[in-house]
Backbone and ligand atoms as CSV (ligand in chain L), in Angstrom:
chain,resi,resn,atom,element,x,y,z
A,1,MET,N,N,48.667,-41.814,23.469
A,1,MET,CA,C,49.588,-41.369,24.525
A,1,MET,C,C,49.894,-39.880,24.442
A,2,LEU,N,N,49.778,-39.342,23.215
A,2,LEU,CA,C,50.092,-37.917,23.039
A,2,LEU,C,C,48.838,-37.055,22.965
A,3,THR,N,N,47.692,-37.699,23.099
A,3,THR,CA,C,46.444,-36.933,22.991
A,3,THR,C,C,45.927,-36.547,24.372
A,4,PRO,N,N,45.733,-35.244,24.598
A,4,PRO,CA,C,45.196,-34.830,25.895
A,4,PRO,C,C,43.705,-35.154,26.001
A,5,ALA,N,N,43.227,-35.339,27.207
A,5,ALA,CA,C,41.801,-35.590,27.418
A,5,ALA,C,C,40.999,-34.320,27.156
A,6,ALA,N,N,41.627,-33.171,27.414
A,6,ALA,CA,C,40.954,-31.894,27.191
A,6,ALA,C,C,41.975,-30.849,26.763
A,7,GLN,N,N,41.481,-29.821,26.080
A,7,GLN,CA,C,42.359,-28.751,25.629
A,7,GLN,C,C,41.688,-27.428,25.959
A,8,VAL,N,N,42.435,-26.505,26.537
A,8,VAL,CA,C,41.852,-25.219,26.935
A,8,VAL,C,C,42.753,-24.058,26.512
A,9,GLU,N,N,42.163,-22.874,26.493
A,9,GLU,CA,C,42.900,-21.652,26.134
A,9,GLU,C,C,43.861,-21.239,27.247
A,10,SER,N,N,43.400,-21.419,28.475
A,10,SER,CA,C,44.238,-21.060,29.627
A,10,SER,C,C,43.728,-21.831,30.840
A,11,VAL,N,N,44.523,-21.835,31.914
A,11,VAL,CA,C,44.093,-22.572,33.112
A,11,VAL,C,C,42.749,-22.053,33.627
A,12,MET,N,N,42.502,-20.767,33.396
A,12,MET,CA,C,41.241,-20.168,33.855
A,12,MET,C,C,40.020,-20.814,33.194
A,13,GLU,N,N,40.257,-21.441,32.024
A,13,GLU,CA,C,39.158,-22.074,31.279
A,13,GLU,C,C,38.900,-23.521,31.697
A,14,ILE,N,N,39.713,-24.041,32.588
A,14,ILE,CA,C,39.531,-25.442,32.999
A,14,ILE,C,C,38.178,-25.618,33.677
A,15,ASP,N,N,37.452,-26.626,33.252
A,15,ASP,CA,C,36.114,-26.881,33.777
A,15,ASP,C,C,36.229,-27.655,35.099
A,16,LEU,N,N,36.299,-26.906,36.193
A,16,LEU,CA,C,36.495,-27.530,37.503
A,16,LEU,C,C,35.296,-28.405,37.894
A,17,GLU,N,N,34.120,-27.991,37.440
A,17,GLU,CA,C,32.917,-28.768,37.743
A,17,GLU,C,C,32.987,-30.164,37.105
A,18,LEU,N,N,33.432,-30.166,35.841
A,18,LEU,CA,C,33.571,-31.435,35.125
A,18,LEU,C,C,34.603,-32.328,35.830
A,19,LEU,N,N,35.732,-31.737,36.219
A,19,LEU,CA,C,36.771,-32.504,36.906
A,19,LEU,C,C,36.216,-33.110,38.193
A,20,ASP,N,N,35.445,-32.317,38.885
A,20,ASP,CA,C,34.802,-32.760,40.107
A,20,ASP,C,C,33.935,-33.990,39.835
A,21,ARG,N,N,33.133,-33.899,38.767
A,21,ARG,CA,C,32.252,-35.010,38.404
A,21,ARG,C,C,33.043,-36.252,38.012
A,22,LEU,N,N,34.223,-36.038,37.412
A,22,LEU,CA,C,35.065,-37.167,36.979
A,22,LEU,C,C,35.845,-37.773,38.151
A,23,GLY,N,N,35.705,-37.151,39.311
A,23,GLY,CA,C,36.404,-37.671,40.486
A,23,GLY,C,C,37.835,-37.194,40.616
A,24,VAL,N,N,38.176,-36.148,39.870
A,24,VAL,CA,C,39.526,-35.584,39.969
A,24,VAL,C,C,39.617,-34.708,41.217
A,25,ARG,N,N,40.588,-35.005,42.067
A,25,ARG,CA,C,40.757,-34.294,43.334
A,25,ARG,C,C,41.985,-33.392,43.325
A,26,ALA,N,N,42.930,-33.714,42.418
A,26,ALA,CA,C,44.210,-33.010,42.456
A,26,ALA,C,C,44.640,-32.553,41.062
A,27,LEU,N,N,45.308,-31.393,41.025
A,27,LEU,CA,C,45.813,-30.867,39.762
A,27,LEU,C,C,47.328,-30.699,39.854
A,28,LEU,N,N,48.038,-31.392,38.964
A,28,LEU,CA,C,49.477,-31.205,38.879
A,28,LEU,C,C,49.718,-30.163,37.794
A,29,LEU,N,N,50.360,-29.066,38.164
A,29,LEU,CA,C,50.465,-27.929,37.258
A,29,LEU,C,C,51.879,-27.682,36.769
A,30,ASP,N,N,52.012,-27.567,35.458
A,30,ASP,CA,C,53.271,-27.145,34.865
A,30,ASP,C,C,53.408,-25.646,35.135
A,31,LEU,N,N,54.634,-25.134,35.121
A,31,LEU,CA,C,54.826,-23.698,35.394
A,31,LEU,C,C,54.987,-22.882,34.104
A,32,ASP,N,N,56.081,-23.143,33.366
A,32,ASP,CA,C,56.407,-22.301,32.217
A,32,ASP,C,C,55.426,-22.443,31.070
A,33,ASN,N,N,54.902,-21.324,30.646
A,33,ASN,CA,C,53.912,-21.244,29.561
A,33,ASN,C,C,52.557,-21.829,29.925
A,34,THR,N,N,52.428,-22.265,31.167
A,34,THR,CA,C,51.123,-22.730,31.631
A,34,THR,C,C,50.585,-21.727,32.648
A,35,LEU,N,N,51.365,-21.505,33.706
A,35,LEU,CA,C,50.971,-20.493,34.694
A,35,LEU,C,C,51.716,-19.187,34.456
A,36,LEU,N,N,52.854,-19.307,33.798
A,36,LEU,CA,C,53.768,-18.174,33.664
A,36,LEU,C,C,54.263,-18.085,32.221
A,37,ALA,N,N,54.189,-16.879,31.619
A,37,ALA,CA,C,54.747,-16.720,30.269
A,37,ALA,C,C,56.265,-16.845,30.375
A,38,TRP,N,N,56.902,-17.361,29.339
A,38,TRP,CA,C,58.325,-17.700,29.408
A,38,TRP,C,C,59.202,-16.499,29.763
A,39,ASN,N,N,58.741,-15.302,29.390
A,39,ASN,CA,C,59.576,-14.116,29.623
A,39,ASN,C,C,59.161,-13.354,30.873
A,40,GLN,N,N,58.285,-13.962,31.688
A,40,GLN,CA,C,57.816,-13.266,32.883
A,40,GLN,C,C,58.249,-13.970,34.151
A,41,HIS,N,N,58.435,-13.187,35.193
A,41,HIS,CA,C,58.823,-13.752,36.481
A,41,HIS,C,C,57.663,-13.717,37.461
A,42,ASP,N,N,56.706,-12.826,37.169
A,42,ASP,CA,C,55.608,-12.660,38.107
A,42,ASP,C,C,54.327,-13.308,37.602
A,43,LEU,N,N,53.635,-13.942,38.530
A,43,LEU,CA,C,52.347,-14.547,38.204
A,43,LEU,C,C,51.317,-13.432,38.069
A,44,THR,N,N,50.413,-13.586,37.134
A,44,THR,CA,C,49.386,-12.551,36.976
A,44,THR,C,C,48.333,-12.704,38.080
A,45,GLU,N,N,47.612,-11.629,38.303
A,45,GLU,CA,C,46.547,-11.616,39.306
A,45,GLU,C,C,45.504,-12.681,38.964
A,46,GLU,N,N,45.211,-12.810,37.662
A,46,GLU,CA,C,44.240,-13.804,37.178
A,46,GLU,C,C,44.617,-15.223,37.598
A,47,VAL,N,N,45.903,-15.549,37.414
A,47,VAL,CA,C,46.375,-16.895,37.757
A,47,VAL,C,C,46.301,-17.114,39.268
A,48,ARG,N,N,46.705,-16.096,40.025
A,48,ARG,CA,C,46.620,-16.203,41.493
A,48,ARG,C,C,45.195,-16.461,41.940
A,49,GLU,N,N,44.266,-15.701,41.350
A,49,GLU,CA,C,42.857,-15.851,41.722
A,49,GLU,C,C,42.338,-17.238,41.359
A,50,TRP,N,N,42.787,-17.728,40.204
A,50,TRP,CA,C,42.342,-19.055,39.783
A,50,TRP,C,C,42.842,-20.127,40.754
A,51,VAL,N,N,44.095,-20.000,41.185
A,51,VAL,CA,C,44.666,-20.955,42.145
A,51,VAL,C,C,43.849,-20.928,43.443
A,52,GLU,N,N,43.479,-19.728,43.878
A,52,GLU,CA,C,42.659,-19.592,45.089
A,52,GLU,C,C,41.291,-20.232,44.903
A,53,LEU,N,N,40.721,-19.995,43.724
A,53,LEU,CA,C,39.404,-20.555,43.409
A,53,LEU,C,C,39.446,-22.085,43.447
A,54,ALA,N,N,40.439,-22.648,42.765
A,54,ALA,CA,C,40.557,-24.108,42.693
A,54,ALA,C,C,40.804,-24.698,44.081
A,55,THR,N,N,41.682,-24.066,44.837
A,55,THR,CA,C,41.978,-24.534,46.193
A,55,THR,C,C,40.722,-24.438,47.056
A,56,GLY,N,N,40.005,-23.321,46.911
A,56,GLY,CA,C,38.779,-23.092,47.671
A,56,GLY,C,C,37.712,-24.138,47.372
A,57,ARG,N,N,37.750,-24.658,46.142
A,57,ARG,CA,C,36.773,-25.688,45.767
A,57,ARG,C,C,37.217,-27.084,46.172
A,58,GLY,N,N,38.330,-27.149,46.882
A,58,GLY,CA,C,38.765,-28.425,47.441
A,58,GLY,C,C,39.792,-29.179,46.614
A,59,PHE,N,N,40.242,-28.591,45.501
A,59,PHE,CA,C,41.271,-29.261,44.702
A,59,PHE,C,C,42.631,-29.108,45.379
A,60,ARG,N,N,43.411,-30.172,45.361
A,60,ARG,CA,C,44.777,-30.112,45.881
A,60,ARG,C,C,45.694,-29.836,44.711
A,61,LEU,N,N,46.504,-28.807,44.850
A,61,LEU,CA,C,47.358,-28.376,43.745
A,61,LEU,C,C,48.834,-28.614,44.042
A,62,CYS,N,N,49.594,-28.895,42.986
A,62,CYS,CA,C,51.030,-29.064,43.142
A,62,CYS,C,C,51.714,-28.650,41.840
A,63,LEU,N,N,52.785,-27.879,41.943
A,63,LEU,CA,C,53.557,-27.523,40.757
A,63,LEU,C,C,54.493,-28.666,40.429
A,64,VAL,N,N,54.495,-29.095,39.177
A,64,VAL,CA,C,55.427,-30.138,38.738
A,64,VAL,C,C,56.126,-29.603,37.501
A,65,SER,N,N,57.394,-29.240,37.667
A,65,SER,CA,C,58.076,-28.545,36.576
A,65,SER,C,C,59.514,-29.020,36.429
A,66,ASN,N,N,60.009,-28.906,35.204
A,66,ASN,CA,C,61.411,-29.222,34.964
A,66,ASN,C,C,62.326,-28.095,35.470
A,67,ALA,N,N,61.730,-27.008,35.958
A,67,ALA,CA,C,62.509,-25.870,36.462
A,67,ALA,C,C,63.330,-26.268,37.681
A,68,THR,N,N,64.338,-25.457,37.978
A,68,THR,CA,C,65.226,-25.733,39.113
A,68,THR,C,C,64.475,-25.533,40.434
A,69,PRO,N,N,64.959,-26.191,41.508
A,69,PRO,CA,C,64.302,-26.047,42.814
A,69,PRO,C,C,64.185,-24.586,43.240
A,70,LYS,N,N,65.225,-23.803,42.967
A,70,LYS,CA,C,65.244,-22.410,43.395
A,70,LYS,C,C,64.128,-21.615,42.698
A,71,ARG,N,N,64.066,-21.759,41.369
A,71,ARG,CA,C,63.081,-21.006,40.591
A,71,ARG,C,C,61.657,-21.446,40.917
A,72,LEU,N,N,61.480,-22.748,41.008
A,72,LEU,CA,C,60.130,-23.267,41.259
A,72,LEU,C,C,59.691,-22.961,42.687
A,73,GLY,N,N,60.662,-22.970,43.604
A,73,GLY,CA,C,60.374,-22.700,45.014
A,73,GLY,C,C,59.758,-21.330,45.222
A,74,VAL,N,N,60.237,-20.356,44.476
A,74,VAL,CA,C,59.721,-18.989,44.585
A,74,VAL,C,C,58.224,-18.969,44.280
A,75,GLN,N,N,57.849,-19.596,43.150
A,75,GLN,CA,C,56.443,-19.592,42.732
A,75,GLN,C,C,55.593,-20.451,43.666
A,76,SER,N,N,56.187,-21.508,44.170
A,76,SER,CA,C,55.488,-22.406,45.078
A,76,SER,C,C,55.110,-21.669,46.367
A,77,ARG,N,N,56.060,-20.929,46.924
A,77,ARG,CA,C,55.788,-20.139,48.141
A,77,ARG,C,C,54.770,-19.040,47.842
A,78,GLU,N,N,54.962,-18.417,46.687
A,78,GLU,CA,C,54.083,-17.329,46.254
A,78,GLU,C,C,52.613,-17.779,46.212
A,79,LEU,N,N,52.394,-18.984,45.698
A,79,LEU,CA,C,51.026,-19.489,45.530
A,79,LEU,C,C,50.542,-20.304,46.732
A,80,GLY,N,N,51.481,-20.631,47.605
A,80,GLY,CA,C,51.111,-21.426,48.773
A,80,GLY,C,C,50.730,-22.853,48.435
A,81,ILE,N,N,51.349,-23.412,47.395
A,81,ILE,CA,C,51.097,-24.815,47.059
A,81,ILE,C,C,52.445,-25.542,46.921
A,82,PRO,N,N,52.474,-26.850,47.185
A,82,PRO,CA,C,53.744,-27.577,47.125
A,82,PRO,C,C,54.270,-27.711,45.696
A,83,CYS,N,N,55.519,-28.140,45.581
A,83,CYS,CA,C,56.084,-28.293,44.239
A,83,CYS,C,C,57.042,-29.471,44.162
A,84,VAL,N,N,57.194,-29.993,42.963
A,84,VAL,CA,C,58.210,-31.004,42.670
A,84,VAL,C,C,59.067,-30.448,41.532
A,85,PRO,N,N,60.259,-29.965,41.834
A,85,PRO,CA,C,61.121,-29.378,40.797
A,85,PRO,C,C,61.945,-30.431,40.063
A,86,SER,N,N,62.721,-29.992,39.087
A,86,SER,CA,C,63.594,-30.869,38.289
A,86,SER,C,C,62.871,-32.150,37.887
A,87,ALA,N,N,61.660,-31.984,37.370
A,87,ALA,CA,C,60.748,-33.121,37.198
A,87,ALA,C,C,61.158,-34.105,36.101
A,88,GLN,N,N,61.933,-33.636,35.119
A,88,GLN,CA,C,62.346,-34.490,33.995
A,88,GLN,C,C,61.166,-35.154,33.307
A,89,LYS,N,N,60.061,-34.406,33.135
A,89,LYS,CA,C,58.946,-34.936,32.354
A,89,LYS,C,C,59.466,-35.205,30.947
A,90,PRO,N,N,59.104,-36.220,30.211
A,90,PRO,CA,C,57.963,-37.109,30.468
A,90,PRO,C,C,58.231,-38.291,31.400
A,91,ARG,N,N,59.330,-38.257,32.162
A,91,ARG,CA,C,59.502,-39.343,33.134
A,91,ARG,C,C,58.415,-39.225,34.191
A,92,ARG,N,N,58.045,-40.364,34.773
A,92,ARG,CA,C,56.872,-40.370,35.650
A,92,ARG,C,C,57.201,-40.167,37.131
A,93,ARG,N,N,58.493,-40.251,37.425
A,93,ARG,CA,C,58.911,-40.214,38.834
A,93,ARG,C,C,58.375,-38.989,39.591
A,94,ALA,N,N,58.526,-37.816,38.982
A,94,ALA,CA,C,58.102,-36.577,39.647
A,94,ALA,C,C,56.586,-36.526,39.839
A,95,LEU,N,N,55.872,-37.068,38.853
A,95,LEU,CA,C,54.405,-37.064,38.963
A,95,LEU,C,C,53.960,-37.990,40.087
A,96,ARG,N,N,54.647,-39.128,40.198
A,96,ARG,CA,C,54.334,-40.059,41.292
A,96,ARG,C,C,54.579,-39.396,42.638
A,97,LYS,N,N,55.676,-38.633,42.693
A,97,LYS,CA,C,56.021,-37.938,43.932
A,97,LYS,C,C,54.923,-36.924,44.291
A,98,ALA,N,N,54.456,-36.212,43.279
A,98,ALA,CA,C,53.396,-35.218,43.501
A,98,ALA,C,C,52.117,-35.904,43.998
A,99,LEU,N,N,51.794,-37.054,43.421
A,99,LEU,CA,C,50.592,-37.787,43.837
A,99,LEU,C,C,50.711,-38.228,45.294
A,100,ARG,N,N,51.928,-38.636,45.673
A,100,ARG,CA,C,52.159,-39.027,47.079
A,100,ARG,C,C,51.989,-37.828,48.000
A,101,LEU,N,N,52.561,-36.697,47.582
A,101,LEU,CA,C,52.463,-35.462,48.370
A,101,LEU,C,C,51.004,-35.079,48.602
A,102,LEU,N,N,50.204,-35.216,47.557
A,102,LEU,CA,C,48.800,-34.792,47.628
A,102,LEU,C,C,47.882,-35.908,48.112
A,103,GLU,N,N,48.477,-37.088,48.301
A,103,GLU,CA,C,47.747,-38.264,48.794
A,103,GLU,C,C,46.536,-38.614,47.926
A,104,VAL,N,N,46.799,-38.736,46.617
A,104,VAL,CA,C,45.749,-39.165,45.684
A,104,VAL,C,C,46.283,-40.268,44.764
A,105,GLN,N,N,45.356,-41.009,44.175
A,105,GLN,CA,C,45.688,-42.037,43.197
A,105,GLN,C,C,45.751,-41.398,41.806
A,106,PRO,N,N,46.452,-42.048,40.844
A,106,PRO,CA,C,46.535,-41.485,39.491
A,106,PRO,C,C,45.168,-41.140,38.892
A,107,GLY,N,N,44.171,-41.968,39.138
A,107,GLY,CA,C,42.834,-41.738,38.600
A,107,GLY,C,C,42.116,-40.543,39.210
A,108,GLN,N,N,42.696,-39.990,40.275
A,108,GLN,CA,C,42.073,-38.841,40.942
A,108,GLN,C,C,42.808,-37.546,40.633
A,109,ALA,N,N,43.722,-37.594,39.636
A,109,ALA,CA,C,44.537,-36.410,39.372
A,109,ALA,C,C,44.549,-36.037,37.899
A,110,ALA,N,N,44.765,-34.748,37.656
A,110,ALA,CA,C,44.906,-34.254,36.288
A,110,ALA,C,C,46.270,-33.595,36.149
A,111,MET,N,N,46.900,-33.803,34.998
A,111,MET,CA,C,48.150,-33.102,34.686
A,111,MET,C,C,47.805,-31.964,33.738
A,112,VAL,N,N,48.201,-30.747,34.096
A,112,VAL,CA,C,47.888,-29.569,33.302
A,112,VAL,C,C,49.189,-28.952,32.790
A,113,GLY,N,N,49.329,-28.861,31.450
A,113,GLY,CA,C,50.566,-28.292,30.926
A,113,GLY,C,C,50.440,-27.913,29.469
A,114,ASP,N,N,51.479,-27.248,28.948
A,114,ASP,CA,C,51.411,-26.730,27.568
A,114,ASP,C,C,52.173,-27.598,26.572
A,115,GLN,N,N,52.845,-28.660,27.053
A,115,GLN,CA,C,53.651,-29.444,26.127
A,115,GLN,C,C,53.188,-30.891,25.998
A,116,VAL,N,N,52.979,-31.290,24.734
A,116,VAL,CA,C,52.511,-32.637,24.442
A,116,VAL,C,C,53.571,-33.675,24.822
A,117,PHE,N,N,54.822,-33.397,24.492
A,117,PHE,CA,C,55.879,-34.395,24.698
A,117,PHE,C,C,56.398,-34.476,26.129
A,118,THR,N,N,56.014,-33.554,26.965
A,118,THR,CA,C,56.418,-33.668,28.375
A,118,THR,C,C,55.183,-33.845,29.260
A,119,ASP,N,N,54.349,-32.832,29.316
A,119,ASP,CA,C,53.210,-32.833,30.245
A,119,ASP,C,C,52.163,-33.896,29.907
A,120,VAL,N,N,51.708,-33.870,28.665
A,120,VAL,CA,C,50.635,-34.787,28.259
A,120,VAL,C,C,51.140,-36.230,28.272
A,121,LEU,N,N,52.325,-36.432,27.716
A,121,LEU,CA,C,52.890,-37.787,27.667
A,121,LEU,C,C,53.098,-38.350,29.073
A,122,ALA,N,N,53.686,-37.560,29.952
A,122,ALA,CA,C,53.925,-38.013,31.332
A,122,ALA,C,C,52.601,-38.348,32.022
A,123,GLY,N,N,51.631,-37.458,31.868
A,123,GLY,CA,C,50.326,-37.667,32.501
A,123,GLY,C,C,49.621,-38.901,31.982
A,124,ASN,N,N,49.615,-39.053,30.661
A,124,ASN,CA,C,48.943,-40.208,30.057
A,124,ASN,C,C,49.618,-41.521,30.440
A,125,ARG,N,N,50.954,-41.501,30.482
A,125,ARG,CA,C,51.690,-42.729,30.838
A,125,ARG,C,C,51.306,-43.214,32.222
A,126,LEU,N,N,50.962,-42.258,33.088
A,126,LEU,CA,C,50.658,-42.622,34.464
A,126,LEU,C,C,49.153,-42.804,34.698
A,127,GLY,N,N,48.365,-42.550,33.642
A,127,GLY,CA,C,46.920,-42.729,33.772
A,127,GLY,C,C,46.207,-41.542,34.392
A,128,LEU,N,N,46.803,-40.368,34.279
A,128,LEU,CA,C,46.155,-39.156,34.775
A,128,LEU,C,C,45.238,-38.583,33.693
A,129,TYR,N,N,44.298,-37.753,34.112
A,129,TYR,CA,C,43.493,-36.975,33.169
A,129,TYR,C,C,44.413,-35.861,32.691
A,130,THR,N,N,44.551,-35.677,31.368
A,130,THR,CA,C,45.515,-34.677,30.901
A,130,THR,C,C,44.822,-33.494,30.233
A,131,ILE,N,N,45.304,-32.306,30.594
A,131,ILE,CA,C,44.733,-31.074,30.045
A,131,ILE,C,C,45.850,-30.257,29.398
A,132,LEU,N,N,45.700,-30.036,28.090
A,132,LEU,CA,C,46.695,-29.248,27.355
A,132,LEU,C,C,46.248,-27.787,27.324
A,133,VAL,N,N,47.182,-26.920,27.705
A,133,VAL,CA,C,46.905,-25.479,27.712
A,133,VAL,C,C,47.659,-24.855,26.544
A,134,ILE,N,N,47.011,-23.925,25.829
A,134,ILE,CA,C,47.711,-23.222,24.753
A,134,ILE,C,C,48.861,-22.445,25.385
A,135,PRO,N,N,50.102,-22.631,24.897
A,135,PRO,CA,C,51.252,-21.971,25.532
A,135,PRO,C,C,51.060,-20.462,25.641
A,136,LEU,N,N,51.415,-19.909,26.792
A,136,LEU,CA,C,51.202,-18.479,27.034
A,136,LEU,C,C,51.970,-17.601,26.060
A,137,HIS,N,N,53.117,-18.078,25.556
A,137,HIS,CA,C,53.901,-17.210,24.678
A,137,HIS,C,C,53.237,-17.023,23.316
A,138,LEU,N,N,52.237,-17.862,23.004
A,138,LEU,CA,C,51.531,-17.703,21.734
A,138,LEU,C,C,50.353,-16.748,21.865
A,139,LYS,N,N,50.177,-16.231,23.087
A,139,LYS,CA,C,48.987,-15.413,23.312
A,139,LYS,C,C,49.334,-13.965,23.646
A,140,GLU,N,N,50.345,-13.456,22.985
A,140,GLU,CA,C,50.765,-12.104,23.316
A,140,GLU,C,C,50.266,-11.065,22.312
A,141,GLN,N,N,49.254,-11.458,21.541
A,141,GLN,CA,C,48.738,-10.559,20.502
A,141,GLN,C,C,48.179,-9.255,21.068
A,142,TRP,N,N,47.621,-9.335,22.271
A,142,TRP,CA,C,47.075,-8.116,22.883
A,142,TRP,C,C,48.164,-7.049,22.967
A,143,TRP,N,N,49.361,-7.511,23.201
A,143,TRP,CA,C,50.492,-6.627,23.349
A,143,TRP,C,C,50.838,-6.024,21.979
A,144,MET,N,N,50.803,-6.892,20.949
A,144,MET,CA,C,51.086,-6.420,19.594
A,144,MET,C,C,50.041,-5.417,19.134
A,145,LYS,N,N,48.799,-5.642,19.567
A,145,LYS,CA,C,47.729,-4.697,19.206
A,145,LYS,C,C,48.068,-3.320,19.754
A,146,TRP,N,N,48.533,-3.309,20.970
A,146,TRP,CA,C,48.891,-2.061,21.637
A,146,TRP,C,C,50.055,-1.392,20.908
A,147,VAL,N,N,51.029,-2.217,20.485
A,147,VAL,CA,C,52.183,-1.683,19.751
A,147,VAL,C,C,51.715,-1.079,18.432
A,148,ARG,N,N,50.819,-1.800,17.750
A,148,ARG,CA,C,50.326,-1.290,16.465
A,148,ARG,C,C,49.574,0.026,16.637
A,149,GLN,N,N,48.812,0.122,17.716
A,149,GLN,CA,C,48.091,1.367,17.994
A,149,GLN,C,C,49.074,2.512,18.204
A,150,LEU,N,N,50.119,2.202,18.940
A,150,LEU,CA,C,51.140,3.207,19.225
A,150,LEU,C,C,51.833,3.617,17.930
A,151,GLU,N,N,52.124,2.607,17.079
A,151,GLU,CA,C,52.743,2.882,15.786
A,151,GLU,C,C,51.851,3.797,14.951
A,152,GLY,N,N,50.548,3.482,14.965
A,152,GLY,CA,C,49.581,4.282,14.230
A,152,GLY,C,C,49.584,5.722,14.691
A,153,LEU,N,N,49.672,5.881,15.989
A,153,LEU,CA,C,49.669,7.219,16.586
A,153,LEU,C,C,50.912,8.002,16.160
A,154,ILE,N,N,52.060,7.329,16.137
A,154,ILE,CA,C,53.325,7.970,15.757
A,154,ILE,C,C,53.290,8.372,14.279
A,155,ILE,N,N,52.764,7.469,13.435
A,155,ILE,CA,C,52.668,7.774,12.007
A,155,ILE,C,C,51.759,8.985,11.783
A,156,TRP,N,N,50.636,8.981,12.503
A,156,TRP,CA,C,49.687,10.097,12.405
A,156,TRP,C,C,50.378,11.402,12.808
A,157,TRP,N,N,51.139,11.338,13.897
A,157,TRP,CA,C,51.821,12.508,14.432
A,157,TRP,C,C,52.890,13.000,13.453
A,158,LEU,N,N,53.632,12.031,12.837
A,158,LEU,CA,C,54.675,12.384,11.863
A,158,LEU,C,C,54.062,13.071,10.647
A,159,GLN,N,N,52.938,12.500,10.169
A,159,GLN,CA,C,52.269,13.084,8.986
A,159,GLN,C,C,51.772,14.482,9.304
A,160,ARG,N,N,51.226,14.634,10.498
A,160,ARG,CA,C,50.689,15.930,10.899
A,160,ARG,C,C,51.807,16.977,10.976
A,161,SER,N,N,52.959,16.547,11.543
A,161,SER,CA,C,54.076,17.493,11.648
A,161,SER,C,C,54.586,17.867,10.256
A,162,ARG,N,N,54.626,16.853,9.385
A,162,ARG,CA,C,55.112,17.117,8.010
A,162,ARG,C,C,54.204,18.133,7.311
A,163,ASN,N,N,52.897,17.915,7.498
A,163,ASN,CA,C,51.936,18.846,6.912
A,163,ASN,C,C,52.099,20.244,7.478
A,164,ALA,N,N,52.294,20.317,8.785
A,164,ALA,CA,C,52.392,21.597,9.455
A,164,ALA,C,C,53.634,22.358,8.992
A,165,TRP,N,N,54.722,21.554,8.731
A,165,TRP,CA,C,55.965,22.214,8.354
A,165,TRP,C,C,56.102,22.349,6.839
A,166,GLY,N,N,55.127,21.739,6.135
A,166,GLY,CA,C,55.043,21.840,4.696
A,166,GLY,C,C,56.344,21.476,4.047
L,1,MG,MG,MG,55.554,-25.701,30.036
C-alpha cells in the first residue's frame, strides 16, 4: 500500500509513453514539492512546459492537493487544469472527485506526488497507478553550489586584499 508503482526524480522524468501503453489517461497531480518547491509561489517554466506537453499528448490533468481552495485555485488557473483542493489525502474522496471531473476510471489514472503517506497511499487505496516524485525541497543543491562559488570568490577577494594591504 505504501509502495509506489514508479519513482522519478521530477515530473519531467515521468515516462508518458509507458503510461500510455498501460492505458493511463489521466494524471492527478500533487502541488507542494511535486510541481512547486515549498518555498516558491511561482511554477517554473520547465513545469509549465511539461504540463503543456502532457496535455498535448492527450493526458487529462487535475491538481489534487491538501492546499486551500484559494492557493490551489491560483495554480489551477495558471496551468489551465482543474483542481480539487482541501483533499485530505490519504482519504480517497478527493481522488474520486478528480476521477469524476476527468471522466476516467481508477485503472486509467495515475497519482503523482512526493509523499508516501498521503499521495502514494491514497492512490494505491483507490487502485491508481502511483508515481513518487523526489520532493523538490531536497533538490536545491544547485543553489548551494552557487552559494559556495560565491563564498569562494569572497574568500579569494579577502585574501587578495589582505595581501595587498600586507
Ligand atoms: Mg506534496
